[in-house]
C-alpha positions as CSV (number, residue, x, y, z in Angstrom):
1,L,-15.9,24.0,-87.8
2,D,-16.8,20.1,-87.5
3,L,-13.7,17.9,-88.4
4,S,-13.2,14.3,-88.3
5,L,-9.9,12.5,-88.7
6,G,-9.3,9.1,-89.8
7,A,-7.4,6.4,-88.0
8,G,-3.7,6.6,-88.6
9,S,-0.4,6.4,-86.7
10,E,-0.4,7.3,-83.0
11,L,1.1,10.7,-82.2
12,D,2.4,11.9,-78.8
13,M,0.7,15.4,-79.1
14,V,-0.9,17.5,-82.1
15,V,-0.6,21.2,-81.7
16,V,-2.7,23.5,-83.9
17,S,-1.7,27.0,-84.3
18,G,-3.1,29.9,-86.1
19,S,-1.7,33.2,-87.6
20,R,-3.4,36.3,-89.0
21,K,-3.0,35.0,-92.5
22,P,-3.0,31.7,-94.1
23,E,0.4,30.3,-94.6
24,K,2.0,26.8,-95.1
25,I,4.2,25.8,-92.2
26,T,7.1,25.3,-94.5
27,E,7.0,28.7,-96.0
28,S,6.3,30.5,-92.5
29,P,9.4,32.8,-91.7
30,A,8.7,32.5,-88.1
31,T,10.9,30.6,-85.5
32,I,8.4,29.3,-83.0
33,E,9.6,27.9,-79.7
34,T,7.0,25.9,-77.7
35,I,7.0,24.9,-73.9
36,F,4.4,22.3,-73.3
37,A,2.5,21.5,-69.9
38,R,4.4,18.2,-69.3
39,E,7.8,20.2,-69.2
40,I,6.3,22.8,-66.9
41,E,4.7,20.2,-64.6
42,S,7.9,18.3,-64.5
43,Y,10.1,21.3,-63.9
44,A,10.2,22.4,-60.1
45,G,10.8,25.9,-60.7
46,S,8.7,28.8,-62.4
47,P,7.7,28.4,-66.1
48,A,9.5,31.8,-66.5
49,D,12.6,30.0,-66.0
50,L,11.9,27.6,-68.8
51,V,11.2,30.6,-71.1
52,A,14.5,32.1,-70.1
53,R,16.2,28.9,-71.4
54,Q,14.8,29.1,-74.9
55,K,16.9,30.5,-77.8
56,G,16.6,34.1,-78.8
57,I,15.4,35.1,-75.2
58,E,17.3,37.6,-73.0
59,F,16.3,37.3,-69.4
60,F,16.6,39.8,-66.4
61,R,15.6,39.0,-63.0
62,A,14.5,42.1,-60.9
63,G,13.6,39.6,-57.9
64,I,12.4,36.3,-57.3
65,A,9.1,36.6,-58.6
66,A,9.8,39.5,-61.2
67,P,11.5,38.0,-64.3
68,A,11.5,40.2,-67.5
69,F,12.0,38.9,-71.0
70,N,13.4,40.5,-73.9
71,I,13.1,38.7,-77.5
72,R,16.0,40.1,-79.8
73,G,16.0,43.2,-77.6
74,F,18.3,45.1,-75.2
75,N,18.6,43.2,-71.9
76,S,16.7,45.4,-69.6
77,N,13.7,45.2,-67.3
78,F,12.0,47.9,-69.0
79,N,12.1,46.8,-72.4
80,A,8.5,46.6,-74.0
81,K,9.7,45.5,-77.5
82,N,8.1,42.1,-77.1
83,L,4.4,41.6,-76.5
84,Q,2.9,39.1,-74.2
85,V,-0.6,37.6,-74.8
86,T,-2.5,35.1,-72.7
87,D,-5.6,33.5,-74.4
88,G,-5.7,36.1,-77.1
89,R,-5.7,39.0,-74.6
90,F,-2.8,41.5,-74.2
91,S,-0.9,40.7,-70.9
92,T,0.4,44.2,-70.4
93,L,0.2,46.9,-67.9
94,V,-2.3,49.7,-69.0
95,A,-0.1,52.8,-67.9
96,T,3.2,51.7,-69.4
97,G,2.4,49.0,-72.0
98,L,5.2,46.8,-70.1
99,P,4.7,43.1,-69.9
100,L,2.6,42.0,-66.9
101,G,4.9,40.5,-64.6
102,P,6.2,36.9,-64.7
103,L,4.5,35.6,-68.0
104,N,1.0,36.8,-66.4
105,T,-1.0,36.2,-63.5
106,T,-1.6,32.4,-64.5
107,I,-0.4,29.9,-62.1
108,K,1.8,27.1,-63.7
109,E,-0.9,24.5,-63.1
110,D,-3.1,26.3,-65.4
111,I,-0.7,26.6,-68.4
112,E,-1.3,24.4,-71.4
113,R,1.5,25.7,-73.4
114,V,3.8,28.7,-73.9
115,E,4.6,29.8,-77.5
116,I,7.5,32.3,-78.3
117,I,7.6,33.7,-81.8
118,L,11.0,35.3,-82.5
119,G,11.6,38.1,-84.9
120,P,9.8,40.9,-86.8
121,N,7.1,38.6,-88.2
122,A,5.5,38.6,-84.7
123,T,4.3,42.1,-86.0
124,L,1.3,40.1,-87.5
125,Y,-0.2,40.2,-83.9
126,G,-0.2,44.1,-83.6
127,P,1.7,47.0,-82.3
128,N,4.8,46.2,-79.8
129,A,5.4,42.8,-81.2
130,H,8.1,43.8,-83.5
131,N,10.8,42.0,-81.7
132,G,8.8,39.0,-80.7
133,L,5.7,37.6,-79.1
134,L,5.3,35.5,-76.0
135,I,1.9,33.5,-76.0
136,T,0.5,31.8,-73.0
137,I,-2.4,29.4,-73.6
138,T,-4.2,28.1,-70.6
139,I,-6.2,24.9,-69.9
140,D,-9.8,25.0,-70.7
141,P,-12.2,24.5,-67.7
142,R,-14.3,22.2,-69.7
143,T,-11.7,19.6,-70.3
144,S,-10.0,19.9,-66.6
145,A,-12.8,20.2,-64.0
146,G,-11.6,19.6,-60.6
147,T,-9.3,21.2,-57.9
148,T,-5.5,21.2,-57.7
149,I,-3.5,22.4,-54.8
150,A,0.3,22.7,-55.0
151,L,2.8,23.6,-52.3
152,N,6.4,24.2,-52.8
153,A,9.3,25.0,-50.2
154,G,12.9,25.3,-50.9
155,V,15.7,27.7,-51.2
156,N,16.9,30.4,-53.5
157,G,20.3,30.6,-55.1
158,D,21.5,32.7,-52.0
159,G,20.4,29.8,-49.7
160,N,17.4,32.0,-48.4
161,P,14.0,30.3,-47.9
162,L,11.4,30.2,-50.7
163,Y,7.7,29.2,-50.2
164,S,4.7,29.0,-52.6
165,A,1.2,27.7,-52.4
166,R,-1.1,27.7,-55.5
167,F,-4.6,26.3,-56.1
168,R,-6.9,26.2,-59.0
169,H,-10.5,25.1,-59.2
170,A,-12.5,24.5,-62.6
171,Q,-16.0,23.6,-62.9
172,V,-18.6,23.0,-65.7
173,V,-21.9,24.4,-64.8
174,S,-23.7,23.7,-68.1
175,V,-23.0,22.9,-71.8
176,A,-22.8,26.9,-72.2
177,F,-21.0,27.9,-68.9
178,A,-17.8,26.9,-67.2
179,F,-15.5,28.6,-65.0
180,K,-12.0,28.5,-63.2
181,I,-10.5,30.3,-60.3
182,M,-6.9,30.3,-59.2
183,G,-4.6,31.9,-56.9
184,E,-1.0,31.8,-55.5
185,Y,0.8,33.0,-52.5
186,S,4.6,33.2,-52.6
187,A,7.2,34.3,-49.9
188,A,10.8,34.6,-50.1
189,E,13.9,36.4,-48.6
190,E,15.9,37.9,-51.4
191,F,18.6,39.5,-49.4
192,E,19.2,40.7,-45.8
């Protein structure tokens, strides 16, 4: 659709979200928590830690790089009662249907926002979303061409070393084709 907006008051950010059926935002029974890129960029840790701090989220850490989320469910790392989606695709393991790791395989520098829909109304998005839905929306390579390299070093809660290196490259080849490639290497000592 081609849309045009007239001049008006200046806004910090406008977010447009859709659901499977038309509804007014004032009539939507959903509680939606949103984490924006600026929050993720300013936070030194993983975006998964920011998700864990949202209301309605139960968090279980199976290791430094393996958090598990439960939305209105039992606090267990094997609870698949919520659905994780990345850019409209299910982020689940094929064999078990469990969520695919810490959010997904997207690095934090490529996340535009994370939306968490609490409650049974998330079932509008399909099976396994009856307790909630965690949607990750990544940055379009057409609007973010370039290369990003990020390095982190520090210690975990037990004082053990933690290292992470991430890269992202996005390029526009033509009007019809753009691509991005990303990767991450993390190393840590969880316990002796």
